[in-house]
C-alpha positions, 0 to 999 in steps of 0.5 A: 500500500503506497502512502503517497496519494499521488504517483506519477506513471507517465502522465497519470496522476494517481487520484486521492481517495473520495472522503480518504482522510489523510494526514499532513506532515503537521499532523492535521488531517483532512478530508479529500472530496471532489463532489462536495460543492455547497455548504450548509447554509446552501452556498455554493463551493466555488473553485478558485480554478474553475471548474478543473478542480481534482478535489477539495481538502476539509478540515475534520471541523469544516467537513462535519459541518458542511464548511469550506475547504481549506485547499484545492489540488488541482489535475495536475496534483499540486496544491492550489494554495500556497502551504509548507507541505505538498500532497505528496506528502500527504499520509493516506490513514486508511480511514473514510469520512461518512457522507452526511 
């Protein structure tokens, strides 16, 4: 089992698991989703890069209460927002977040 959410084979990028829980190098847990598109108050979640988004990454709190994502992952596997870590450093915990 690979712990990296992205493996490059030619031009192929391995995707994150839908509702997969990943841990950042700082220990923060994030939930990956490409399908959640609205918040609890009905606001649409808008991607900073348009409709070409690969995944949103939500904190556990934001996931549980249908809030805004903290990060976006581009189809290339790169984070849209600058951080001190990158997608390759996310560790798949093997857990899956429940959908509410």
